[in-house]
C-alpha positions as a printed Julia matrix, in Angstrom:
265×3 Matrix{Float64}:
  -7.15   54.25  -36.56
  -8.24   51.36  -39.24
  -4.58   51.79  -40.93
  -3.33   51.36  -37.29
  -5.37   48.16  -36.57
  -4.55   46.77  -40.45
  -0.7    47.49  -39.91
  -0.84   45.74  -36.37
  -2.76   42.68  -37.86
  -0.15   42.56  -40.71
   2.87   42.36  -38.2
   1.37   40.0   -35.97
   0.7    37.57  -39.1
   4.33   38.12  -40.49
   5.59   37.22  -37.07
   3.39   33.92  -36.92
   4.72   33.1   -40.12
   8.34   33.49  -39.01
   7.61   31.28  -35.71
   6.11   28.56  -37.97
   9.23   28.56  -39.81
  11.25   27.97  -36.65
   8.9    25.58  -35.17
  10.31   23.63  -31.96
  13.56   25.51  -32.12
  15.39   26.09  -28.72
  13.9    22.64  -27.09
  16.73   20.68  -28.89
  18.79   19.92  -25.65
  15.8    19.34  -23.4
  14.87   15.82  -22.18
  12.21   14.18  -20.62
  13.63   15.12  -17.31
  13.26   18.83  -18.11
   9.29   18.8   -18.06
   6.74   18.51  -15.55
   3.59   16.51  -16.22
   1.03   18.66  -14.46
  -1.48   17.09  -11.68
  -4.99   17.75  -11.98
  -5.13   18.14   -8.14
  -8.76   18.14   -6.16
  -7.98   20.78   -3.5
  -8.91   20.1     0.16
  -9.42   22.41    3.06
  -5.91   21.53    4.37
  -4.36   22.52    1.02
  -2.09   25.89    1.22
  -3.42   26.93   -2.18
  -7.05   27.62   -0.54
  -5.24   29.64    2.53
  -5.56   33.24    1.61
  -3.09   33.78    4.47
  -0.45   31.21    2.85
   2.25   32.18    0.54
   1.1    29.31   -1.65
  -2.18   30.71   -2.02
  -3.95   30.67   -5.8
  -6.68   33.43   -6.05
 -10.37   31.98   -6.5
  -9.11   28.28   -5.19
 -11.8    26.8    -2.97
 -11.85   23.15   -1.76
 -13.63   20.82   -4.09
 -12.19   22.6    -7.12
  -9.5    21.07   -9.59
  -6.13   22.93   -9.97
  -3.31   22.33  -12.65
  -0.16   22.35  -10.63
   1.89   23.57  -13.24
  -0.27   26.36  -14.46
  -2.35   27.12  -11.46
  -5.46   27.19  -13.35
  -8.57   26.33  -11.63
 -11.65   24.3   -12.72
 -14.98   23.43  -10.85
 -15.68   20.48  -13.18
 -12.89   19.55  -15.78
 -13.47   17.34  -18.76
 -10.94   14.71  -19.26
  -9.99   11.8   -21.36
  -8.63    8.8   -19.48
  -5.84    7.09  -21.27
  -3.85    4.91  -18.91
  -3.7     3.69  -15.16
  -1.08    2.61  -12.7
  -1.03    1.84   -9.02
   1.99    2.4    -6.67
   3.16    3.09   -3.24
   4.37    6.65   -2.58
   6.38    7.48    0.46
   6.24   10.58    2.57
   7.29   12.05    5.81
   4.16   12.79    7.54
   2.58   16.28    7.34
   2.77   17.14   10.81
   6.35   16.4    10.71
   7.07   18.7     7.72
   6.25   16.67    4.99
   7.97   15.59    1.99
   8.4    12.88   -0.92
  10.57   10.27   -0.04
  10.36    8.02   -3.13
   8.04    5.36   -4.95
   7.97    1.87   -4.81
   5.71   -1.06   -6.27
   2.82   -2.19   -4.42
   4.31   -5.68   -4.46
   7.56   -3.96   -2.81
   5.65   -2.58   -0.1
   3.68   -5.48    0.88
   7.04   -7.54    0.8
   8.48   -4.67    3.22
   5.71   -4.58    5.41
   5.42   -8.55    5.53
   1.61   -8.6     4.38
  -0.16  -10.42    1.51
  -2.31   -7.24    0.76
  -2.06   -3.36    1.49
  -5.67   -3.79    3.09
  -3.95   -5.98    5.57
  -1.4    -3.31    6.91
  -1.55   -1.76   10.29
  -2.38    1.73   10.4
  -1.44    4.36   13.27
  -3.64    7.05   15.07
  -3.3     9.03   11.87
  -4.58    6.54    9.72
  -1.15    6.18    8.23
   0.57    2.92    7.05
   4.28    3.5     8.51
   7.34    2.46    6.87
   9.24   -0.15    9.51
  12.33    1.52    9.86
  11.77    5.01    8.71
   9.54    7.84    9.62
   7.62    7.66    6.2
   4.12    6.93    5.77
   3.44    4.4     2.96
   0.47    5.92    0.55
  -1.25    3.61   -1.66
  -1.93    5.75   -4.89
  -3.91    5.31   -7.89
  -2.66    7.2   -11.0
  -5.14    8.04  -13.61
  -3.24    9.53  -16.61
  -5.66   11.79  -18.54
  -6.16   14.47  -21.29
  -7.94   17.36  -19.87
  -9.51   20.2   -21.93
  -7.83   23.46  -20.67
  -9.65   25.49  -23.26
 -12.22   24.4   -25.72
 -10.16   21.91  -28.36
  -6.92   22.28  -26.32
  -6.13   19.07  -24.53
  -3.42   18.78  -22.06
  -1.65   15.66  -20.7
  -1.82   15.66  -16.94
  -2.47   13.29  -14.06
  -5.3    12.45  -11.47
  -3.44   10.9    -8.46
  -5.96    9.21   -5.75
  -5.01    8.22   -2.54
  -6.26    7.5     1.11
 -10.05    8.57    1.24
  -9.96    8.76   -2.62
  -9.39    5.16   -3.48
 -12.83    4.05   -3.17
 -13.67    6.5    -5.56
 -10.77    5.45   -8.34
 -12.16    1.81   -7.81
 -15.39    3.28   -8.91
 -14.1     4.96  -11.69
 -12.18    2.07  -12.92
 -15.16   -0.04  -12.31
 -17.52    1.96  -14.64
 -14.92    2.12  -17.67
 -14.2    -1.69  -17.41
 -18.01   -2.32  -17.53
 -18.72    0.01  -20.67
 -19.31   -1.99  -23.58
 -19.63   -1.32  -27.37
 -21.36   -3.23  -29.81
 -18.87   -5.14  -32.4
 -19.25   -3.77  -35.87
 -20.01   -7.46  -37.37
 -22.92   -7.78  -34.59
 -21.15  -11.0   -33.08
 -21.37   -9.33  -29.69
 -19.82   -6.54  -27.46
 -16.14   -5.51  -26.5
 -14.54   -3.28  -23.75
 -13.46   -0.07  -25.6
 -10.07    1.52  -24.71
 -10.15    3.95  -22.1
  -9.76    7.09  -24.55
 -13.07    5.92  -25.81
 -14.88    7.88  -22.95
 -14.91   11.54  -22.02
 -15.56   12.24  -18.36
 -16.5    15.4   -16.39
 -14.91   15.34  -13.06
 -16.65   17.1   -10.04
 -16.58   16.75   -6.25
 -18.89   15.87   -3.61
 -18.43   16.39    0.33
 -17.72   12.93    2.29
 -17.64   13.22    6.0
 -17.12   11.49    9.35
 -17.31   12.18   12.84
 -14.02   14.25   12.55
 -14.96   16.42    9.67
 -15.5    16.67    5.98
 -13.28   16.48    2.79
 -13.97   16.67   -0.95
 -14.36   13.55   -2.96
 -13.85   13.03   -6.77
 -16.97   12.25   -8.93
 -17.4    11.6   -12.29
 -19.93   11.5   -15.19
 -19.39   10.16  -18.73
 -20.35   12.61  -21.21
 -19.61   11.08  -24.46
 -17.24    9.94  -26.96
 -14.3    11.42  -28.63
 -15.29   12.17  -32.38
 -11.85   14.49  -33.32
  -9.4    11.82  -34.8
  -6.77   14.25  -33.68
  -7.9    14.14  -29.93
  -7.96   10.5   -30.4
  -4.39   10.09  -31.75
  -3.15   12.54  -29.08
  -4.83   10.32  -26.26
  -3.05    6.95  -27.89
   0.28    9.03  -28.42
  -0.07   10.06  -24.43
  -0.64    6.48  -23.6
   2.42    4.85  -25.4
   4.63    7.56  -24.05
   3.79    6.19  -20.41
   3.74    2.67  -21.57
   7.47    3.03  -22.8
   8.81    5.4   -20.26
   9.25    8.69  -22.42
   6.47   10.5   -19.85
   7.14   10.12  -16.45
   5.34   11.33  -13.29
   7.47   13.57  -10.77
   5.45   12.6    -7.6
   8.0    15.12   -5.95
   4.97   17.71   -6.42
   2.18   15.02   -5.26
   0.77   15.22   -1.96
  -1.13   12.44   -0.34
  -5.2    12.95    0.27
  -6.32   13.19    4.1
  -6.6     9.82    5.73
 -10.19    9.88    7.5
  -8.36   10.37   10.7
  -7.02   13.51    9.59
 -10.01   15.33    8.0
 -10.29   17.5    11.23
  -6.76   18.96   10.99
């Protein structure tokens, strides 16, 4: 038995050596369009992933959990390092009409399209949607948080936390907390606002409600500062890839959060 185990280990070591020699081979023709940046999705009661009678059901998925949209891995309280933030307006066919992503525009483009000064001034229909003036599309103001999340101890995955509708106020709270964080300057002359990736957060969820029902809302707790130089370098590289355009979000797989009028659906 010991000989068989030793032989198996030697074979595996030899294979690993061969793999290392051929590192990155097979990916030469791939471009950024051939990869999907995963969403770290906060599951709601209306999501098919939590419905065991739906073909999209993910075993063990429950409202209030987070799911990697590529691997379907589930997390109750994922650990993340924020690296960048953007805001835009996504366009969707309403859920009751079949749903479907229709494109992305800037907040300024949406305000011009609607003839308003601020998205907060936009009129909403009975479902709480801001509608396109000529198409049956809802316009969804979306806060996109680019993060690394810890998929396994020491293994950090670039991903996106997209917050809209009922989640926007929690996005604003998170952004405010990050911006208000101050570190002491090394020369003792005062304080400075550190980069986003100077913080590690534990995400969670809580139940928000109104007279129509309940939904899961994002929570966040700062739990420390990255100390591993390789993780810090990965965070900075991910941010640079976003800013340069070499890493892009494929919002086709995104879904708008429920509005306060929709939570009873």
